[in-house]
Each structure stands twice: as structure tokens, then as C-alpha cells.
N, CA and C atoms as an extended XYZ file, in Angstrom:
468
Properties=species:S:1:pos:R:3:atomname:S:1:resname:S:1:resid:I:1 pbc="F F F"
N        26.409       66.913       32.154 N   UNK     1
C        27.536       67.763       32.464 CA  UNK     1
C        27.196       69.202       32.391 C   UNK     1
N        27.669       69.936       33.319 N   UNK     2
C        27.489       71.555       33.289 CA  UNK     2
C        28.444       72.288       32.586 C   UNK     2
N        28.244       72.774       31.451 N   UNK     3
C        29.123       73.559       30.633 CA  UNK     3
C        29.192       74.997       31.142 C   UNK     3
N        30.070       75.408       31.934 N   UNK     4
C        30.122       76.701       32.387 CA  UNK     4
C        31.312       77.356       32.112 C   UNK     4
N        31.271       78.253       31.043 N   UNK     5
C        32.525       78.863       30.806 CA  UNK     5
C        32.387       80.439       30.748 C   UNK     5
N        32.773       81.211       32.015 N   UNK     6
C        32.551       82.483       32.044 CA  UNK     6
C        34.027       83.246       31.410 C   UNK     6
N        35.173       82.541       31.861 N   UNK     7
C        36.409       83.027       31.122 CA  UNK     7
C        36.962       82.003       30.171 C   UNK     7
N        37.770       82.441       29.326 N   UNK     8
C        38.394       81.703       28.233 CA  UNK     8
C        39.239       80.324       28.796 C   UNK     8
N        39.157       79.317       28.395 N   UNK     9
C        40.014       78.199       28.867 CA  UNK     9
C        40.973       78.165       27.877 C   UNK     9
N        42.273       78.354       28.240 N   UNK    10
C        43.459       78.369       27.360 CA  UNK    10
C        44.314       77.111       27.565 C   UNK    10
N        44.765       76.487       26.493 N   UNK    11
C        45.723       75.049       26.921 CA  UNK    11
C        47.082       75.483       26.138 C   UNK    11
N        47.946       75.123       26.822 N   UNK    12
C        49.317       75.340       26.486 CA  UNK    12
C        50.236       74.224       26.910 C   UNK    12
N        51.506       74.241       26.396 N   UNK    13
C        52.468       73.236       26.821 CA  UNK    13
C        52.977       73.826       28.067 C   UNK    13
N        53.369       72.959       28.997 N   UNK    14
C        54.147       73.420       30.309 CA  UNK    14
C        55.406       73.570       30.141 C   UNK    14
N        56.119       74.391       31.008 N   UNK    15
C        57.623       74.415       30.895 CA  UNK    15
C        58.002       74.398       32.382 C   UNK    15
N        59.259       74.371       32.582 N   UNK    16
C        59.880       74.197       34.011 CA  UNK    16
C        59.527       75.099       34.917 C   UNK    16
N        59.007       76.421       34.473 N   UNK    17
C        58.394       77.375       35.533 CA  UNK    17
C        56.998       76.796       36.042 C   UNK    17
N        56.631       76.047       35.427 N   UNK    18
C        55.165       75.559       35.709 CA  UNK    18
C        55.130       74.343       36.859 C   UNK    18
N        56.431       73.851       37.341 N   UNK    19
C        56.502       72.668       38.052 CA  UNK    19
C        55.714       72.863       39.430 C   UNK    19
N        55.593       74.136       40.021 N   UNK    20
C        54.787       74.155       41.185 CA  UNK    20
C        53.443       74.028       40.992 C   UNK    20
N        52.691       74.561       39.787 N   UNK    21
C        51.228       74.369       39.467 CA  UNK    21
C        51.129       72.867       39.139 C   UNK    21
N        52.087       72.220       38.352 N   UNK    22
C        52.016       70.823       38.082 CA  UNK    22
C        51.853       69.961       39.462 C   UNK    22
N        52.796       70.077       40.537 N   UNK    23
C        52.762       69.527       41.640 CA  UNK    23
C        51.417       69.678       42.397 C   UNK    23
N        50.879       70.906       42.380 N   UNK    24
C        49.693       71.166       43.020 CA  UNK    24
C        48.606       70.425       42.514 C   UNK    24
N        48.476       70.500       40.985 N   UNK    25
C        47.507       69.659       40.495 CA  UNK    25
C        47.589       68.181       40.725 C   UNK    25
N        48.676       67.606       40.573 N   UNK    26
C        49.025       66.260       40.791 CA  UNK    26
C        48.254       65.851       42.204 C   UNK    26
N        48.125       66.768       43.093 N   UNK    27
C        47.525       66.413       44.470 CA  UNK    27
C        46.335       65.879       44.419 C   UNK    27
N        45.533       66.416       43.294 N   UNK    28
C        44.124       66.137       43.234 CA  UNK    28
C        43.828       65.042       42.004 C   UNK    28
N        44.719       64.296       41.849 N   UNK    29
C        44.460       63.274       40.960 CA  UNK    29
C        43.680       62.108       41.714 C   UNK    29
N        42.951       61.327       40.933 N   UNK    30
C        42.082       60.268       41.807 CA  UNK    30
C        42.902       58.918       41.749 C   UNK    30
N        44.085       58.643       41.147 N   UNK    31
C        44.719       57.526       40.884 CA  UNK    31
C        45.211       57.062       42.288 C   UNK    31
N        45.167       55.611       42.777 N   UNK    32
C        45.551       55.135       43.919 CA  UNK    32
C        47.120       55.317       43.931 C   UNK    32
N        47.856       55.412       42.918 N   UNK    33
C        49.309       55.727       42.721 CA  UNK    33
C        49.653       57.041       42.679 C   UNK    33
N        49.040       57.904       42.813 N   UNK    34
C        49.279       59.440       42.852 CA  UNK    34
C        50.321       59.757       43.595 C   UNK    34
N        50.386       59.132       44.818 N   UNK    35
C        51.450       59.551       45.810 CA  UNK    35
C        52.953       59.174       45.536 C   UNK    35
N        52.979       58.291       44.530 N   UNK    36
C        54.368       57.571       44.090 CA  UNK    36
C        55.217       58.882       44.083 C   UNK    36
N        56.472       58.812       44.692 N   UNK    37
C        57.516       59.983       44.324 CA  UNK    37
C        57.893       59.913       42.895 C   UNK    37
N        57.848       61.268       42.420 N   UNK    38
C        58.464       61.707       40.919 CA  UNK    38
C        59.522       62.670       41.227 C   UNK    38
N        60.548       62.356       40.421 N   UNK    39
C        61.692       63.331       40.496 CA  UNK    39
C        61.174       64.442       39.366 C   UNK    39
N        61.052       65.708       39.774 N   UNK    40
C        60.372       66.774       38.910 CA  UNK    40
C        61.249       66.997       37.744 C   UNK    40
N        62.427       66.704       37.814 N   UNK    41
C        63.239       66.971       36.572 CA  UNK    41
C        62.862       66.096       35.596 C   UNK    41
N        62.209       64.860       35.746 N   UNK    42
C        61.847       64.112       34.710 CA  UNK    42
C        60.536       64.485       34.082 C   UNK    42
N        59.749       65.634       34.670 N   UNK    43
C        58.601       66.111       33.950 CA  UNK    43
C        58.921       66.350       32.372 C   UNK    43
N        59.995       67.081       32.365 N   UNK    44
C        60.358       67.464       31.056 CA  UNK    44
C        61.483       66.780       30.289 C   UNK    44
N        61.631       65.764       30.737 N   UNK    45
C        62.761       64.785       29.961 CA  UNK    45
C        62.113       63.334       29.869 C   UNK    45
N        62.915       62.343       29.731 N   UNK    46
C        62.404       61.064       29.326 CA  UNK    46
C        62.038       60.371       30.621 C   UNK    46
N        60.876       59.784       30.664 N   UNK    47
C        60.633       58.777       31.868 CA  UNK    47
C        61.164       57.435       31.542 C   UNK    47
N        60.967       57.013       30.411 N   UNK    48
C        61.366       55.625       30.126 CA  UNK    48
C        61.860       55.584       28.789 C   UNK    48
N        63.208       55.764       28.495 N   UNK    49
C        63.801       55.934       27.195 CA  UNK    49
C        63.483       54.585       26.448 C   UNK    49
N        63.436       53.540       26.918 N   UNK    50
C        63.103       52.348       26.210 CA  UNK    50
C        61.827       52.387       25.291 C   UNK    50
N        60.875       53.224       26.042 N   UNK    51
C        59.456       52.949       25.308 CA  UNK    51
C        59.104       54.532       24.827 C   UNK    51
N        59.399       55.615       25.568 N   UNK    52
C        58.997       56.992       25.251 CA  UNK    52
C        60.373       57.924       25.354 C   UNK    52
N        60.271       58.511       24.103 N   UNK    53
C        61.488       59.522       23.992 CA  UNK    53
C        61.244       60.964       24.888 C   UNK    53
N        59.923       61.479       24.931 N   UNK    54
C        59.903       62.439       25.745 CA  UNK    54
C        58.387       62.518       26.344 C   UNK    54
N        58.127       63.333       27.273 N   UNK    55
C        56.970       63.641       27.821 CA  UNK    55
C        56.606       65.092       27.689 C   UNK    55
N        55.277       65.315       27.414 N   UNK    56
C        54.717       66.641       27.208 CA  UNK    56
C        53.760       66.841       28.261 C   UNK    56
N        53.684       67.881       28.903 N   UNK    57
C        52.587       68.191       29.823 CA  UNK    57
C        51.819       69.375       29.348 C   UNK    57
N        50.630       69.280       29.123 N   UNK    58
C        49.570       70.242       28.762 CA  UNK    58
C        48.689       70.751       30.082 C   UNK    58
N        48.783       72.268       30.118 N   UNK    59
C        47.912       72.627       31.096 CA  UNK    59
C        46.827       73.377       30.535 C   UNK    59
N        45.511       73.361       31.261 N   UNK    60
C        44.511       73.870       30.963 CA  UNK    60
C        44.354       75.187       31.984 C   UNK    60
N        44.219       76.397       31.449 N   UNK    61
C        44.047       77.637       32.321 CA  UNK    61
C        43.009       78.350       32.223 C   UNK    61
N        42.559       78.957       33.454 N   UNK    62
C        41.336       80.017       33.501 CA  UNK    62
C        42.036       81.152       34.064 C   UNK    62
N        41.896       82.161       33.390 N   UNK    63
C        42.499       83.584       33.764 CA  UNK    63
C        43.942       83.419       34.321 C   UNK    63
N        44.858       82.533       33.799 N   UNK    64
C        45.998       82.647       34.135 CA  UNK    64
C        46.263       81.418       35.257 C   UNK    64
N        45.294       80.782       35.853 N   UNK    65
C        45.531       79.636       36.921 CA  UNK    65
C        45.358       78.419       36.067 C   UNK    65
N        46.204       77.445       36.340 N   UNK    66
C        46.211       76.198       35.901 CA  UNK    66
C        45.292       75.362       36.712 C   UNK    66
N        43.992       74.853       35.961 N   UNK    67
C        42.975       74.245       36.547 CA  UNK    67
C        42.890       72.634       36.175 C   UNK    67
N        43.743       72.489       35.105 N   UNK    68
C        43.551       70.927       34.538 CA  UNK    68
C        44.994       70.731       33.899 C   UNK    68
N        45.368       69.414       33.914 N   UNK    69
C        46.624       68.982       33.175 CA  UNK    69
C        46.378       67.503       32.507 C   UNK    69
N        47.444       67.269       31.791 N   UNK    70
C        47.515       65.976       31.218 CA  UNK    70
C        48.780       65.760       30.504 C   UNK    70
N        49.305       64.687       30.548 N   UNK    71
C        50.592       64.480       30.246 CA  UNK    71
C        50.546       63.418       28.789 C   UNK    71
N        51.386       63.687       28.074 N   UNK    72
C        51.384       62.923       26.727 CA  UNK    72
C        52.682       62.384       26.440 C   UNK    72
N        53.057       61.016       26.549 N   UNK    73
C        54.165       60.491       26.203 CA  UNK    73
C        54.516       59.927       24.884 C   UNK    73
N        55.611       60.443       24.290 N   UNK    74
C        55.818       60.270       22.779 CA  UNK    74
C        56.836       59.213       22.556 C   UNK    74
N        56.729       58.368       21.776 N   UNK    75
C        57.727       57.163       21.519 CA  UNK    75
C        58.785       57.926       20.559 C   UNK    75
N        59.957       57.248       20.712 N   UNK    76
C        61.008       57.975       19.719 CA  UNK    76
C        60.598       58.240       18.269 C   UNK    76
N        60.918       59.337       17.858 N   UNK    77
C        60.405       60.042       16.572 CA  UNK    77
C        60.857       59.079       15.307 C   UNK    77
N        61.954       58.605       15.344 N   UNK    78
C        62.466       57.456       14.275 CA  UNK    78
C        61.945       56.098       14.271 C   UNK    78
N        61.068       55.871       15.388 N   UNK    79
C        60.504       54.384       15.317 CA  UNK    79
C        61.444       53.544       15.667 C   UNK    79
N        62.496       53.807       16.258 N   UNK    80
C        63.526       52.767       16.560 CA  UNK    80
C        63.163       51.732       17.409 C   UNK    80
N        62.169       52.259       18.397 N   UNK    81
C        61.874       50.980       19.425 CA  UNK    81
C        60.621       50.137       18.975 C   UNK    81
N        60.153       50.668       17.882 N   UNK    82
C        58.936       49.918       17.288 CA  UNK    82
C        57.693       50.411       17.637 C   UNK    82
N        57.277       51.139       18.748 N   UNK    83
C        56.218       51.515       19.052 CA  UNK    83
C        55.972       52.866       18.298 C   UNK    83
N        54.595       52.840       17.807 N   UNK    84
C        54.034       54.251       17.419 CA  UNK    84
C        52.848       54.683       18.071 C   UNK    84
N        52.952       54.295       19.554 N   UNK    85
C        51.835       54.733       20.253 CA  UNK    85
C        52.185       55.500       21.291 C   UNK    85
N        51.420       56.716       21.445 N   UNK    86
C        51.649       57.583       22.520 CA  UNK    86
C        50.943       57.141       23.771 C   UNK    86
N        51.070       57.729       24.812 N   UNK    87
C        50.453       57.325       26.127 CA  UNK    87
C        50.055       58.652       26.885 C   UNK    87
N        48.611       58.701       27.352 N   UNK    88
C        48.145       59.750       27.947 CA  UNK    88
C        48.150       59.305       29.376 C   UNK    88
N        48.495       60.073       30.335 N   UNK    89
C        48.641       59.861       31.713 CA  UNK    89
C        48.378       61.057       32.536 C   UNK    89
N        48.030       60.961       33.751 N   UNK    90
C        47.924       61.836       34.768 CA  UNK    90
C        46.835       62.982       34.470 C   UNK    90
N        45.718       62.836       33.878 N   UNK    91
C        44.721       63.686       33.637 CA  UNK    91
C        44.154       64.084       35.006 C   UNK    91
N        44.100       65.338       35.144 N   UNK    92
C        43.690       65.916       36.498 CA  UNK    92
C        43.152       67.238       36.201 C   UNK    92
N        41.828       67.488       36.868 N   UNK    93
C        41.014       68.745       36.839 CA  UNK    93
C        40.899       68.898       38.378 C   UNK    93
N        41.131       70.175       38.926 N   UNK    94
C        40.965       70.470       40.153 CA  UNK    94
C        39.556       70.224       40.497 C   UNK    94
N        39.167       69.869       41.806 N   UNK    95
C        37.973       69.443       42.103 CA  UNK    95
C        36.732       70.470       41.863 C   UNK    95
N        37.081       71.692       42.144 N   UNK    96
C        36.078       72.650       42.083 CA  UNK    96
C        35.624       73.062       40.613 C   UNK    96
N        36.494       72.488       39.590 N   UNK    97
C        36.483       72.780       38.086 CA  UNK    97
C        35.854       71.490       37.353 C   UNK    97
N        35.477       70.483       38.114 N   UNK    98
C        35.184       69.231       37.424 CA  UNK    98
C        33.776       69.324       36.926 C   UNK    98
N        33.471       68.505       36.025 N   UNK    99
C        32.093       68.422       35.360 CA  UNK    99
C        31.675       69.756       34.531 C   UNK    99
N        32.724       70.401       33.970 N   UNK   100
C        32.440       71.573       33.355 CA  UNK   100
C        33.013       71.470       31.938 C   UNK   100
N        33.423       70.281       31.598 N   UNK   101
C        34.220       69.963       30.245 CA  UNK   101
C        35.448       70.158       29.875 C   UNK   101
N        36.224       70.807       31.040 N   UNK   102
C        37.492       71.101       30.818 CA  UNK   102
C        38.520       69.779       30.567 C   UNK   102
N        38.230       68.737       31.158 N   UNK   103
C        39.100       67.462       30.794 CA  UNK   103
C        38.730       67.144       29.237 C   UNK   103
N        37.336       67.122       29.028 N   UNK   104
C        37.234       66.923       27.506 CA  UNK   104
C        37.875       67.953       26.618 C   UNK   104
N        38.045       69.073       26.772 N   UNK   105
C        38.757       70.066       26.085 CA  UNK   105
C        40.094       69.926       25.946 C   UNK   105
N        40.706       69.638       27.194 N   UNK   106
C        42.088       69.378       27.260 CA  UNK   106
C        42.600       68.110       26.374 C   UNK   106
N        41.743       67.121       26.556 N   UNK   107
C        42.154       65.755       25.584 CA  UNK   107
C        41.639       65.929       24.303 C   UNK   107
N        40.661       66.631       23.848 N   UNK   108
C        40.608       67.030       22.393 CA  UNK   108
C        41.668       67.597       21.899 C   UNK   108
N        42.247       68.616       22.653 N   UNK   109
C        43.563       69.363       22.201 CA  UNK   109
C        44.734       68.464       22.069 C   UNK   109
N        44.896       67.493       23.046 N   UNK   110
C        45.984       66.496       23.015 CA  UNK   110
C        45.936       65.503       21.940 C   UNK   110
N        44.523       65.172       21.649 N   UNK   111
C        44.241       64.063       20.460 CA  UNK   111
C        44.458       64.985       19.098 C   UNK   111
N        44.161       65.947       19.085 N   UNK   112
C        44.492       66.843       17.770 CA  UNK   112
C        46.056       66.913       17.643 C   UNK   112
N        46.688       67.331       18.830 N   UNK   113
C        48.175       67.525       18.589 CA  UNK   113
C        48.851       66.108       18.396 C   UNK   113
N        48.262       65.102       18.788 N   UNK   114
C        48.864       63.758       18.542 CA  UNK   114
C        48.832       63.480       17.164 C   UNK   114
N        47.461       63.688       16.478 N   UNK   115
C        47.283       63.480       15.087 CA  UNK   115
C        48.155       64.024       14.195 C   UNK   115
N        48.736       65.173       14.654 N   UNK   116
C        49.884       65.938       13.895 CA  UNK   116
C        51.218       65.320       13.998 C   UNK   116
N        51.330       64.438       14.939 N   UNK   117
C        52.665       63.805       15.102 CA  UNK   117
C        52.716       62.510       14.033 C   UNK   117
N        53.790       62.739       13.257 N   UNK   118
C        53.832       61.720       12.046 CA  UNK   118
C        54.362       60.279       12.704 C   UNK   118
N        54.920       60.258       13.986 N   UNK   119
C        55.484       59.109       14.335 CA  UNK   119
C        54.200       58.288       15.257 C   UNK   119
N        53.180       58.822       15.463 N   UNK   120
C        51.949       58.416       16.191 CA  UNK   120
C        51.083       57.512       15.282 C   UNK   120
N        50.415       56.538       15.530 N   UNK   121
C        49.187       55.894       15.032 CA  UNK   121
C        48.228       55.635       15.948 C   UNK   121
N        48.392       55.585       17.312 N   UNK   122
C        47.533       55.459       18.349 CA  UNK   122
C        47.985       56.055       19.641 C   UNK   122
N        46.819       56.153       20.541 N   UNK   123
C        46.912       56.633       21.852 CA  UNK   123
C        46.463       55.687       22.869 C   UNK   123
N        47.244       55.374       23.997 N   UNK   124
C        46.838       54.358       25.021 CA  UNK   124
C        46.622       55.230       26.258 C   UNK   124
N        45.873       54.680       27.282 N   UNK   125
C        46.027       55.427       28.538 CA  UNK   125
C        45.331       54.340       29.494 C   UNK   125
N        45.801       54.394       30.854 N   UNK   126
C        44.963       53.608       31.850 CA  UNK   126
C        43.836       54.245       32.677 C   UNK   126
N        43.130       53.735       33.291 N   UNK   127
C        42.123       54.349       34.028 CA  UNK   127
C        41.533       53.263       35.104 C   UNK   127
N        41.205       53.660       36.282 N   UNK   128
C        40.923       52.721       37.448 CA  UNK   128
C        39.652       52.495       37.209 C   UNK   128
N        39.172       51.204       37.398 N   UNK   129
C        37.777       50.772       37.024 CA  UNK   129
C        36.937       51.486       37.860 C   UNK   129
N        37.022       51.938       38.923 N   UNK   130
C        36.148       52.627       39.784 CA  UNK   130
C        35.945       54.123       39.261 C   UNK   130
N        36.623       54.537       38.408 N   UNK   131
C        36.550       55.976       38.114 CA  UNK   131
C        35.697       56.117       36.825 C   UNK   131
N        34.296       56.009       37.236 N   UNK   132
C        33.320       55.877       36.136 CA  UNK   132
C        33.300       57.201       35.290 C   UNK   132
N        33.411       58.226       35.910 N   UNK   133
C        33.220       59.527       35.015 CA  UNK   133
C        34.462       59.447       33.958 C   UNK   133
N        35.860       59.167       34.304 N   UNK   134
C        36.603       59.301       33.423 CA  UNK   134
C        36.451       58.140       32.235 C   UNK   134
N        36.026       57.073       32.808 N   UNK   135
C        35.735       55.980       31.579 CA  UNK   135
C        34.759       56.518       30.729 C   UNK   135
N        33.669       57.110       31.190 N   UNK   136
C        32.616       57.758       30.323 CA  UNK   136
C        33.159       58.691       29.329 C   UNK   136
N        34.068       59.503       29.936 N   UNK   137
C        34.853       60.527       28.905 CA  UNK   137
C        35.557       59.846       27.837 C   UNK   137
N        36.426       58.893       28.384 N   UNK   138
C        37.319       58.417       27.399 CA  UNK   138
C        36.678       57.489       26.333 C   UNK   138
N        35.609       56.927       26.698 N   UNK   139
C        34.812       56.147       25.813 CA  UNK   139
C        34.076       57.129       24.841 C   UNK   139
N        33.738       58.269       25.265 N   UNK   140
C        32.952       59.237       24.255 CA  UNK   140
C        33.878       59.958       23.573 C   UNK   140
N        35.180       59.785       23.759 N   UNK   141
C        36.265       60.293       22.743 CA  UNK   141
C        36.591       59.254       21.572 C   UNK   141
N        36.019       58.255       21.902 N   UNK   142
C        36.496       57.045       21.059 CA  UNK   142
C        37.451       55.921       21.417 C   UNK   142
N        37.988       56.225       22.843 N   UNK   143
C        38.983       55.284       23.236 CA  UNK   143
C        38.148       53.972       23.425 C   UNK   143
N        38.823       52.766       23.250 N   UNK   144
C        38.147       51.449       23.358 CA  UNK   144
C        38.867       50.731       24.256 C   UNK   144
N        38.227       49.822       25.105 N   UNK   145
C        38.752       48.978       26.128 CA  UNK   145
C        39.709       48.052       25.333 C   UNK   145
N        40.945       47.770       25.683 N   UNK   146
C        41.875       46.875       25.063 CA  UNK   146
C        42.015       45.458       25.987 C   UNK   146
N        42.058       45.814       27.338 N   UNK   147
C        42.157       44.474       28.235 CA  UNK   147
C        42.049       45.016       29.784 C   UNK   147
N        41.669       44.161       30.642 N   UNK   148
C        41.653       44.583       31.880 CA  UNK   148
C        42.816       44.161       32.774 C   UNK   148
N        43.324       44.725       33.664 N   UNK   149
C        44.592       44.474       34.355 CA  UNK   149
C        44.292       44.279       35.737 C   UNK   149
N        44.908       43.541       36.367 N   UNK   150
C        44.820       43.297       37.798 CA  UNK   150
C        46.098       43.746       38.531 C   UNK   150
N        45.897       44.205       39.754 N   UNK   151
C        46.964       44.928       40.448 CA  UNK   151
C        47.070       44.422       41.745 C   UNK   151
N        48.175       43.759       42.085 N   UNK   152
C        48.484       43.083       43.291 CA  UNK   152
C        49.401       43.753       44.296 C   UNK   152
N        49.196       43.642       45.695 N   UNK   153
C        50.151       44.100       46.420 CA  UNK   153
C        50.510       43.321       47.594 C   UNK   153
N        51.623       43.051       48.066 N   UNK   154
C        51.871       42.243       49.332 CA  UNK   154
C        52.475       43.141       50.312 C   UNK   154
N        51.714       43.606       51.533 N   UNK   155
C        52.134       44.357       52.458 CA  UNK   155
C        53.271       43.735       53.299 C   UNK   155
N        54.190       44.243       53.768 N   UNK   156
C        55.320       43.738       54.426 CA  UNK   156
C        55.250       44.438       55.893 C   UNK   156
């Protein structure tokens, strides 16, 4: 991996004014389901109230430009649904900024943030089996494989 940092890499929570940057970054995700329509109002609200109370989007910026993002879904703070597991999703780095350590720094930040949340005791994420760079990153951060999942589709 090439560590090339000429400008400071800043990480912050996104806000509603960042929706355009978030949409742009999402175009570069490598997940086969990245084109599933999302209502942008849900970025900053609950996606699935039965399992997660709220979603937080973290942006990684260079010189004020968003070059990376990741989302952290938090379970209800009161533990009423029984889950104490957060969920990381939609980790994206613009192609021209990949292999520079930005995803690693963004995930370190999110992991540190998650450790400070009293309602969390673990973090989950999904990754496509073909995404070897992401798998290497996640494993190097301490994530461990829990199970494999098959995905089927019937074209109509």
C-alpha cells in the first residue's frame, strides 16, 4: 500500500448539506447492489427501526473535498431490541485515492467512535467475496469471518 499524505486527511460526521457529496461517493462503491435506489432523507434517519436506531455517515476529506465515506448503523440506545451490535456499511473511497490508507484511517476512526458508545459490544459488516482488498483491510483491523452467505436472483 502506498501511504501518500500531502494534505491532512480530516474525518467528520456528515450532515444534510453533504448529500450531494455522499451521492457522488456512492457511485464509486464496488458492491453489486450499489445502484439500489435509496431515499436520501433516510441517510440521516432510521433505515430499519427494528434493528437500528440511527445511521451515521462519516466523511474523509482532503482539502475540503470528500474522498471517502462509511456508514455506521447504531442499535437502539436502550437495548430494547436486544442487539448491541453496530453495522458498518457502504465504505467507499474515490478510485484515484484508493491504496493510500484512507479507508483504514476512516475505519480506525469509526471503530474508536464505536468503542465509546455504551450500547455497542461488536461491529458487523458485509463484504463481497471478490473484493479481496477490502477483505484484507477488514481482517487486518481484527474483523473475523462469521459466516458465508449465498445471494440468489431470479430474472423475470
